[in-house]
Steps between C-alpha positions, in 0.01 A plus 500: 500500500793739585743348245509821297668695795876567498692217679616719785144617570381132499781422741380754736146393481604128546717589801230713655226226464755246628569701811134579571422126452765405759384748756131407460537125515786475747305724742195251489744205502682607820155571681393142456846366565488685831160336581647154416797572737267614781255204458716191498202266459566231240151529338550884485845468372383292215229760421754791517730291264229494244425873537872596461518285182180671364658835570831403327327373203301831464834686540632306205195539290537887547846468389381317182268791463754779473711264276223483255424859507865619430658215310437354150704185557446202286477183698600152365389264779477116495439226764248661738244248415428233790627705793309444827433768745449256771838317485847563632754594228880543516578762248840594341588753236801669337557859626603801291304813635287620776227490232506125526314516821220704352480276193476192717244649720301634212477169335449268796267711716208273612620218274711365775545622859680813571877466436708496817852603405827425681638840612814637637452593864615861430188549280272500814611850554357624175241763589150354498582228255728320749208494774268378225726198414530428870127509548450263210753251653757531239819309604784739579850333480823621648784379275842496667830550312772235528730739685218573754441115546877455557483747777180391649464121393194442731308723262525228230151360409310791653379624163368156416327476841319837426386359170372177657307708765349727230402215266336315804234777497407410141372163591178653639357620183580456127802712425727583198868506600699717260873497461720679252775214491768736374464705829538829326423670155689393206757735369817462253730583783365245747484245224878553432604504860313175576649333177142374447482200266168631367447768220211680657494402861714524823580188702190353693496468874311202613501517877183710545265270283654189638408591857153628383452143356620353816262696725201481292554166328211354298276805556671645182279436211793563256781721407390795284813587289472856360717645211482878442649659191514855391573489127611877500726445813426485869350850591600714800204556744469860374475385145232253608310780668530722193340224287806431286462118519372411159470131533518238788532130436412285796473118485381294800574131524352277774754221595438210735729512795692166542382345815846410632582868516218578745644312792883519467752693728646765280719642776626165664513253200775583247368247256148625512623857457698405190204333341287784580735763367540290171121508464488879544789549259307280233196726547730805451664354191165443333393847603815645338408319177137626512609859547713479191213347295255768627723769416562370148122463454431849625744663275437289193 
């Protein structure tokens, strides 16, 4: 509707609507979160969990609204058929831009349960948004550097304990546990620094999803593997807000999780960890090939 406006004007409008959306929905979200905290009755907690999810889904719908208002993006989406809102999903995806999160939320909202991302613990201090993530039971992880663990060896494994505790909450109601396996957004510099064996991806990290599988076990309906491609190059968040993303290609693939990966000990069993890492690397090799094919198709 506002596609005719100059890009910078669209960026300002998008930013303003995004900010107002955050303030409005987070205020309501925190109010019900406070009631949930003050009334620790199991039946009421389950009721408030549903209310908080409803609020978050409406928040995402409003984001989709300003995206449609200011953007003229062509969407090439495949694989959404057959998704079940009342099932548990383990969701993985490649990661190139902050826009990825809005893309995923826009396409998956109310098709599966609200995506719960693994977040760095520092992000809890992001104004308003950090509190919203906390209220929605997003798992916050504290990752320790090797140098820190040498100095304080008793901290080893604490990050995985935190993940296990967070995932334990997800056993109460159907949940979509989301993990960007690369751990950070792709860039050429990071790719070279890692000496990544993939053409379009960074090296995957398997520990988070291995522990999620271990905690939730056979509750997971399947692995939802997502591949995001921007044919014109991954946009900065400002370019995304300005409506400069001409086309987004997103392919979803539902994969059955091998049952023997739902019960193993990733942290204590070296043989299991090697098998699991090999499985994830095979997924990543296939994703790398798929990205190449999608880019070729999009530019043909």
